[in-house]
Each structure stands twice: as structure tokens, then as C-alpha cells.
C-alpha positions as CSV (number, residue, x, y, z in Angstrom):
1,M,-17.1,17.4,-5.1
2,K,-17.0,15.8,-8.3
3,N,-18.5,18.3,-11.0
4,C,-15.9,20.7,-10.6
5,I,-13.1,17.9,-11.9
6,L,-12.5,16.9,-15.3
7,I,-10.6,13.7,-15.5
8,K,-8.5,14.0,-18.7
9,D,-5.2,12.6,-20.4
10,S,-2.0,14.3,-19.3
11,Q,-1.0,14.9,-22.6
12,E,-4.3,16.4,-23.6
13,L,-3.4,18.4,-20.4
14,I,-0.1,19.1,-21.3
15,D,-1.6,20.7,-24.4
16,Y,-3.8,22.8,-21.9
17,L,-0.5,23.8,-20.7
18,Q,1.3,24.7,-23.1
19,S,-1.9,26.9,-24.9
20,H,-1.4,29.4,-21.9
21,G,2.6,29.1,-22.1
22,K,3.4,26.7,-19.4
23,D,6.0,24.5,-20.0
24,E,4.9,21.0,-17.7
25,A,8.4,20.5,-16.9
26,F,9.8,23.7,-15.5
27,D,6.5,25.8,-14.6
28,F,5.0,23.8,-12.2
29,D,3.9,25.7,-9.2
30,F,5.1,22.6,-6.9
31,Q,5.2,18.7,-6.3
32,L,2.9,17.3,-4.4
33,K,4.8,15.0,-1.4
34,T,2.7,12.2,-1.4
35,N,2.6,11.2,-5.1
36,C,5.1,13.4,-6.2
37,G,2.5,14.8,-9.1
38,F,2.8,18.2,-10.4
39,V,0.5,20.9,-9.6
40,Y,0.1,24.2,-12.1
41,S,-1.9,27.2,-11.4
42,L,-3.8,28.6,-14.6
43,P,-4.4,32.4,-14.6
44,G,-8.3,32.1,-14.7
45,G,-8.3,30.3,-11.4
46,E,-7.8,26.7,-12.8
47,V,-5.7,23.9,-11.4
48,I,-4.0,20.9,-13.5
49,F,-2.6,17.8,-11.9
50,I,-0.2,15.5,-13.6
51,P,1.1,12.2,-12.5
52,H,4.7,12.0,-11.3
53,N,6.0,10.5,-14.9
54,F,3.6,12.7,-17.0
55,Q,1.7,9.7,-17.8
56,G,-2.1,8.2,-17.8
57,D,-4.9,10.3,-16.6
58,G,-4.3,13.8,-14.9
59,F,-7.4,16.0,-13.4
60,L,-8.3,20.1,-14.3
61,F,-9.8,21.3,-11.5
62,D,-12.0,24.6,-11.6
63,D,-10.9,26.1,-8.7
64,K,-7.9,25.6,-6.3
65,K,-11.1,25.0,-3.6
66,C,-11.6,22.6,-5.5
67,F,-8.4,21.1,-5.3
68,D,-8.0,21.8,-1.7
69,Q,-11.1,19.8,-1.2
70,I,-9.5,16.7,-2.6
71,I,-6.1,17.4,-1.1
72,E,-7.9,17.2,2.0
73,V,-9.9,13.6,1.6
74,D,-6.5,12.4,0.6
75,K,-8.7,10.4,-2.5
76,F,-8.5,11.2,-6.1
77,P,-11.4,10.1,-7.8
78,I,-9.5,7.3,-9.7
79,E,-8.0,4.1,-8.7
80,N,-4.4,3.6,-8.7
81,P,-3.4,1.9,-12.2
82,E,-1.0,-0.3,-10.7
83,K,-3.6,-2.6,-8.2
84,S,-0.3,-4.1,-6.5
85,L,-1.5,-6.2,-3.6
86,Y,-1.6,-2.9,-1.3
87,D,-4.1,-1.6,-3.5
88,T,-6.7,-4.7,-3.8
89,E,-6.6,-5.9,-0.6
90,I,-6.6,-2.1,1.2
91,D,-9.7,-2.4,3.5
92,R,-8.5,-5.3,5.0
93,I,-4.7,-4.3,5.4
94,K,-6.3,-0.9,7.1
95,T,-7.8,-3.5,10.3
96,I,-5.2,-6.5,9.5
97,N,-5.5,-6.7,13.5
98,K,-8.9,-7.9,13.1
99,Q,-8.6,-9.7,9.9
100,I,-6.4,-12.9,11.1
101,D,-9.2,-15.5,11.4
102,F,-10.7,-14.1,7.9
103,Y,-7.4,-14.8,6.4
104,R,-6.8,-17.9,7.9
105,N,-10.2,-19.6,7.0
106,H,-9.0,-18.3,3.1
107,L,-5.5,-19.8,3.3
108,N,-7.8,-22.7,4.9
109,A,-10.2,-22.6,1.9
110,V,-8.0,-22.4,-1.0
111,L,-5.0,-24.5,-0.1
112,K,-7.4,-27.7,1.3
113,L,-6.1,-27.4,5.0
114,D,-7.9,-27.5,7.9
115,F,-6.0,-25.8,10.6
116,P,-8.4,-25.0,13.5
117,E,-6.0,-22.1,15.2
118,I,-2.6,-20.4,13.8
119,N,0.9,-22.1,14.7
120,Q,3.9,-22.7,13.4
121,D,2.3,-26.0,11.6
122,F,-0.1,-24.0,10.0
123,A,2.2,-21.4,9.0
124,Q,4.5,-23.9,7.6
125,A,1.9,-26.0,5.3
126,C,0.1,-22.4,4.0
127,L,4.0,-21.1,3.0
128,K,4.7,-24.8,1.1
129,K,1.5,-24.6,-0.4
130,V,1.5,-21.1,-1.3
131,I,5.3,-21.5,-3.2
132,G,3.7,-24.2,-5.4
133,R,0.5,-22.0,-6.3
134,T,3.0,-19.0,-7.0
135,I,5.2,-21.1,-9.2
136,K,1.9,-22.2,-11.3
137,K,0.8,-18.6,-10.9
138,L,-2.1,-19.5,-9.3
139,T,-1.6,-17.3,-6.5
140,T,-3.4,-14.3,-5.2
141,H,-3.0,-10.9,-3.9
142,T,-5.4,-12.2,-1.0
143,D,-3.2,-15.6,-0.6
144,L,-0.1,-13.0,-0.3
145,V,-1.8,-10.4,2.3
146,G,-2.9,-13.9,4.5
147,L,0.7,-15.3,4.3
148,I,1.6,-12.4,5.5
149,A,-0.7,-11.8,8.3
150,I,-0.6,-15.3,9.7
151,F,3.2,-15.0,10.2
152,G,3.3,-11.7,11.6
153,E,0.6,-12.4,13.9
154,I,2.5,-15.8,15.1
155,I,5.6,-13.2,15.2
156,R,3.8,-10.2,17.1
157,K,2.5,-13.0,20.3
158,E,5.4,-14.4,20.4
159,I,7.2,-11.4,20.9
160,S,4.4,-9.1,23.0
161,G,4.4,-6.6,19.7
162,S,2.0,-4.7,17.9
163,W,0.1,-4.4,14.2
164,V,1.7,-0.8,12.5
165,I,0.4,-0.1,9.0
166,E,2.1,2.6,7.1
167,K,0.9,4.9,4.4
168,W,2.5,4.8,1.2
169,Y,1.5,6.2,-2.4
170,G,0.5,4.8,-5.9
171,T,0.1,7.0,-8.7
172,Y,-2.7,8.8,-7.1
173,N,-3.9,7.9,-3.8
174,P,-2.6,6.2,-0.2
175,H,-1.8,3.0,0.2
176,Y,-1.0,0.8,3.4
177,K,1.8,-1.8,3.9
178,P,1.8,-3.8,7.2
179,R,4.5,-3.9,10.0
180,I,5.2,-5.6,13.1
181,L,6.0,-3.0,15.9
182,T,8.5,-4.5,18.9
183,P,8.3,-3.7,22.0
184,D,11.3,-1.4,22.3
185,K,9.5,0.0,18.9
186,K,10.9,-1.2,16.4
187,L,9.4,-2.3,13.0
188,I,9.8,-5.3,11.5
189,F,8.7,-5.3,7.4
190,I,6.8,-8.5,7.8
191,D,5.1,-8.0,4.4
192,D,9.0,-7.4,2.5
193,I,10.6,-10.3,4.5
194,I,6.9,-12.8,3.5
195,L,8.0,-11.7,-0.3
196,G,10.9,-12.2,-0.3
197,N,10.8,-15.6,1.1
198,V,8.1,-17.2,-1.4
199,K,10.1,-19.7,-3.4
200,W,11.6,-23.3,-2.7
201,N,13.3,-24.1,-0.1
202,V,12.1,-21.8,2.8
203,S,10.7,-22.8,5.8
204,F,9.3,-21.0,9.0
205,I,12.6,-21.1,10.5
206,D,14.0,-19.4,7.9
207,V,11.6,-16.6,7.6
208,L,11.7,-16.2,11.9
209,K,16.3,-15.1,11.1
210,N,14.6,-12.3,9.4
211,T,12.5,-10.6,11.4
212,E,14.9,-8.7,14.1
213,G,13.5,-4.9,14.7
214,D,14.9,-2.6,12.2
215,I,13.8,1.0,12.1
216,D,12.5,3.0,15.2
217,L,9.1,4.0,14.7
218,E,9.7,7.4,15.3
219,S,12.2,7.8,12.4
220,R,10.1,6.0,10.3
221,S,6.9,8.0,10.2
222,K,9.3,11.4,9.3
223,D,9.0,9.6,6.0
224,H,6.1,7.6,6.3
225,A,2.3,8.5,9.0
226,C,2.5,5.1,10.9
227,Q,-0.7,4.3,13.0
228,I,-0.4,1.3,15.2
229,L,-3.1,-0.6,15.5
230,E,-5.0,-1.2,19.1
231,D,-6.8,-5.2,19.9
């Protein structure tokens, strides 16, 4: 499949479009609903994809069949340039319900703790130390997702809930955001709550105050595909 795709700078692709009498801002065929990139069909059958901001790399496809194959597998042959924690930890986030012990062990190791199980004392100790490391610019994406996983798992057990992953998109490819589903099918945005609370003088109880389910799963799924992770 990759033999029918060329990765080119967006400006080079814009110049190529213009040589065929097309304007990048007005003559696109459609905009992808996923990453909002612009798609153009050329008279000879070639297809061009340019990111939504007209910057960075885009793609020149030999034909529509090649383009359709990429859309079907939902994976462009290039990484998202922004590299958020949702990108770098994507494989573990997709199975976060099975990664709790990994993250417990990781946080114990990097934070020099020794908790054999997950509980509120462990979560509070992790939060305090991650905050300190964040101030010193030592915190990694794995540390932060670990904090999300630990707090999320404690809350999930307390409410008899489930882990859910929401599908989002970067410049090119999908990534996933972890949520907690309440028994009445409301979503707790545990990642947003934790990332918003990595600051001084925040306690486990402070975090818990913000963990009531907000948006219902059915409504959210209309904008972002949601998958319930089963044990």
C-alpha cells in the first residue's frame, strides 16, 4: 500500500494543486470528519491530502483506491507531530484496564515508593510526588498516565464502574482518551480531572470532589467513538 503514497510538504502539494488550476482553500472535494484534513481529487486520478492547517506534511496518493485503503485502516503512514501523552502512551491507554499493575510498579519505581496495592494513601503519595517532579520538569507522559490509571481505578472500584476509551484524532491519526463509566452510563473525564489537578496543595479528596459523571455515554458517542473495556 505504501508504494502508492508519497509524503510531501504541504506547500509542495499546494503548488502541485495550483498547477492543476485548483485553489487549496476553495477547491477541496471534502474535509475528513476525523482529523479535519482537506482532500482533493485531480483530473488524472491522483488524490491529495493536506492537514487542516495547511502546514507540515501531506500525502499524494496514486489513486482513490490507495486513498480509500488508508481511510479504511484509519492509519496514515506518519506519526502525529504533536506527540501528546495520548500518542506516546497509546498502546497502554487502549488497554488501560489491564495496565494498572504496570503503572503501579512504574510509579513505585520512579517515585521511590513501595506500595504493594492501590489505595488512597498510594494515590495521595503519587500525586504529591508527581506534582513535585512536574515543578522540576521531570514528569514524563508515563508518570501522568500512571496517575490517571491509579486514581481512575480507585474510583472505578468504588462506584462499580468501567473503563472507557474515547477516540480522538491528532493531525493525522487517532489516539484515545481514558474515561470512567458510571453505572448510570455517565462519563467521568478522569484524565482531564487529573491533568487539571497536578498542582500544589491538591489532595486525593479534592480530586474526588470533581468525579461525578457529566455527559452520558450515548450522547458522547455521537461525537467520539467510545469503547467500554471489559475485564
